[in-house]
C-alpha positions in Angstrom: -0.3 -0.1 0.1 1.5 3.6 -0.4 1.4 6.8 1.3 1.9 10.0 -0.6 2.6 13.5 1.1 1.3 16.2 -1.0 1.5 19.8 -0.7 -1.1 22.4 -2.7 1.8 25.6 -2.8 -1.1 28.4 -4.0 0.3 32.0 -4.4 -1.5 34.2 -2.0 -3.7 37.1 -3.6 -2.1 36.4 -7.2 -5.0 37.6 -9.6 -5.4 41.1 -8.0 -1.8 41.3 -7.4 -1.2 41.1 -10.9 -3.2 44.7 -12.3 -2.7 46.2 -9.3 -2.3 49.1 -9.4 -2.3 48.4 -13.0 -2.0 45.8 -15.2 2.5 44.1 -14.9 3.7 43.0 -17.6 3.3 39.4 -19.2 7.2 39.3 -19.3 7.5 40.4 -16.0 4.8 38.1 -14.3 6.0 34.6 -15.8 9.3 35.8 -15.2 8.5 35.8 -11.3 6.5 32.3 -11.6 9.4 30.5 -13.4 12.1 31.8 -11.0 9.4 30.6 -7.6 9.3 27.2 -9.6 12.9 26.9 -9.5 13.1 28.0 -6.1 10.7 25.7 -4.7 11.8 23.3 -7.2 16.0 23.7 -5.7 14.5 24.0 -1.6 12.6 20.1 -2.2 14.7 18.8 -4.8 18.1 19.1 -1.8 15.6 17.3 -0.1 14.2 14.4 -2.2 11.3 16.2 -3.3 8.9 16.6 -6.2 7.5 19.7 -7.2 5.1 20.6 -10.6 4.4 23.6 -11.9 0.9 22.6 -13.0 -0.9 26.4 -13.1 2.1 28.0 -11.9 -0.1 30.1 -9.6 -1.0 26.8 -7.9 1.9 23.5 -7.7 1.8 20.6 -6.3 4.4 19.1 -4.2 5.4 15.4 -3.1 6.9 16.0 0.4 7.7 12.2 1.6 10.6 13.0 4.0 9.5 16.6 4.2 8.3 18.3 7.9 6.4 20.4 8.9 9.3 22.7 9.9 10.7 22.6 6.5 7.9 23.8 5.0 7.8 26.4 7.5 10.7 27.1 6.8 10.1 27.5 2.4 7.3 29.5 3.3 9.2 31.8 5.2 12.7 32.1 2.4 9.9 33.3 -0.4 8.1 35.9 1.7 11.3 37.4 2.4 12.7 37.2 -1.0 9.5 38.1 -3.2 6.9 40.8 -3.4 3.9 37.6 -2.9 3.4 35.4 -0.3 2.2 31.5 -0.1 0.0 29.5 1.5 0.6 25.7 1.5 -1.6 22.6 2.4 -0.7 19.7 3.0 -2.0 15.8 3.6 -1.3 12.3 3.4 -3.7 9.2 1.9 -2.8 6.0 -0.1 -4.1 7.9 -3.3 -2.6 10.6 -4.6 -5.8 12.5 -6.0 -7.1 11.8 -1.7 -4.0 13.2 -0.2 -4.4 16.9 -3.2 -8.0 16.8 -2.3 -7.3 17.3 1.9 -5.2 19.3 1.2 -7.0 22.0 -0.7 -9.8 21.7 1.5 -7.3 22.9 4.4 -6.8 26.1 2.4 -9.9 26.3 1.0 -11.1 26.6 4.5 -9.1 29.3 5.3 -10.2 31.5 2.6 -10.5 32.4 -1.1 -7.3 32.2 -2.8 -8.4 35.8 -4.0 -9.3 36.9 -0.2 -6.1 39.2 0.7 -6.5 39.3 4.0 -5.5 34.8 4.2 -1.9 34.8 3.7 0.7 32.3 4.6 -1.4 29.8 5.5 0.2 26.9 6.3 -1.8 23.7 7.4 -1.5 20.0 7.2 -0.6 16.7 8.6 3.1 15.3 7.6 4.7 12.4 8.3 6.6 10.8 10.8 7.8 8.2 9.5 8.7 7.2 6.4 9.3 3.6 4.7 11.1 2.3 1.8 7.9 0.8 0.0 5.7 4.3 0.4 5.7 6.1 -3.0 5.8 4.7 -6.1 6.2 6.9 -9.4 5.6 6.2 -13.0 8.0 8.0 -16.3 5.9 8.3 -19.6 7.4 9.2 -22.4 6.2 8.6 -25.9 8.1 6.2 -27.9 9.9 7.2 -30.7 9.6 10.8 -30.1 12.3 12.2 -31.8 11.8 9.8 -35.1 7.8 10.6 -36.1 7.2 14.4 -34.4 10.6 16.3 -33.8 12.8 16.1 -36.6 9.2 15.7 -39.1 6.9 18.0 -37.8 7.6 22.0 -37.1 7.8 22.9 -32.8 4.3 23.4 -32.6 2.6 20.1 -34.0 4.5 18.5 -32.5 3.9 20.1 -29.1 0.2 19.2 -30.0 1.1 15.4 -30.2 2.7 15.3 -27.1 0.2 17.7 -25.2 -2.9 15.4 -26.6 -0.8 12.4 -25.6 -0.3 14.5 -22.3 -4.1 15.7 -21.4 -5.8 12.3 -22.8 -3.6 10.2 -20.2 -3.6 12.8 -17.2 -7.3 12.3 -16.9 -7.7 8.5 -17.3 -5.4 7.7 -15.0 -6.5 10.0 -12.1 -10.4 8.9 -13.5 -9.1 5.7 -13.6 -6.7 4.9 -10.4 -6.9 8.4 -8.5 -3.4 8.8 -10.1 -1.8 12.3 -10.9 0.8 13.2 -13.7 2.6 16.1 -14.3 3.9 16.7 -17.6 7.3 18.0 -16.9 9.3 18.5 -20.8 10.2 17.1 -23.7 7.4 14.5 -24.1 7.9 13.1 -20.4 5.1 12.7 -17.8 5.9 11.8 -14.7 2.7 10.3 -12.5 2.7 10.3 -8.5 0.4 6.4 -8.3 -0.9 4.0 -5.7 -0.1 -0.1 -6.2 -1.3 -0.5 -10.2 0.1 -3.4 -11.8 1.4 -4.2 -14.9 -1.8 -4.6 -17.0 -3.1 -1.5 -15.5 -0.4 0.7 -16.9 -1.0 -1.4 -20.1 -4.3 -0.7 -20.3 -3.3 3.5 -19.8 -1.1 3.1 -22.3 -3.5 1.4 -24.5 -6.3 4.0 -23.6 -3.8 6.9 -24.8 -2.9 4.9 -28.0 -7.0 4.8 -29.4 -7.5 8.2 -27.7 -5.5 9.9 -30.1 -3.5 7.7 -31.4 0.2 8.7 -29.6 2.4 5.5 -28.5 4.0 5.8 -25.0 5.9 3.5 -22.6 6.1 3.9 -19.0 9.0 3.2 -15.9 7.9 2.6 -12.7 10.0 3.1 -9.2 8.7 2.9 -5.8 10.8 3.8 -3.1 10.4 6.1 0.1 11.0 9.3 -0.9 10.3 11.0 -4.4 13.7 11.1 -5.6 13.9 7.5 -4.9 10.7 6.6 -5.9 11.4 8.3 -9.3 15.4 7.3 -10.1 13.8 4.1 -9.9 10.8 5.1 -12.1 14.0 6.6 -14.7 15.6 3.1 -14.6 13.2 1.2 -15.7 12.1 3.9 -18.1 15.9 2.6 -20.0 14.9 -0.8 -19.6 11.6 0.0 -21.9 14.6 1.7 -24.0 16.0 -0.8 -23.8 14.2 -3.6 -24.7 11.7 -2.2 -26.7 9.1 -3.1 -24.0 5.5 -0.8 -23.1 5.6 -1.8 -18.9 8.4 -2.6 -16.8 8.8 -2.0 -12.9 12.3 -0.9 -10.7 12.8 -1.0 -7.3 8.8 -1.3 -6.7 6.9 -4.5 -6.1 5.0 -5.7 -9.4 1.7 -6.0 -7.5 -0.1 -8.7 -8.8 -3.2 -9.1 -7.9 
């Protein structure tokens, strides 16, 4: 059974701030968002966590092994260095979507994301102990993306193909399994998952082929921290590439149910 700790990072009162006292330059906003994401990635990466940008004003982090004190330090650091502050909601559950739902509710119960009085909320539960098989990370990529798309199509049409595959996979994994999938650049998608069988991953790949005619392969890893599980998933994905297989497991027990 998996045990996933997720943290929702939400910029406080961001929408109103972007147009006060007048609309701000778009590239200035993009620069702020990208720098904030980079700082979060560096802070959590040094603690073996993962963070995904989603909509940039909201980001989702996998934070197994990152305690409440570290979350408070992150929040203080952002508040000291940026013109905006962040609220952090954290929860733990077997299915990633359930942890995220609870984390969301903790911030929503404190007030609206555009309520100027709701700032720097720090709310949640944190794992007091971690186990070697707490997490499952699946690393998907498109089979021969360079040959099929990058070297044949213009960049925008390639982007459309990759994004269609991501959208199809993201929706399927969330609805079928309560897994959360995130585009991480190139033709790569990382999913935080509960325990799934090889057949269930194969079904996800088949769904994307049927839905948008894009072929994926996936490496699955297990571990105590997001880095441990994610690195194992990278090795498993390399096994897919080397062996021409669709699904490979590394560092995680393969469920037989």
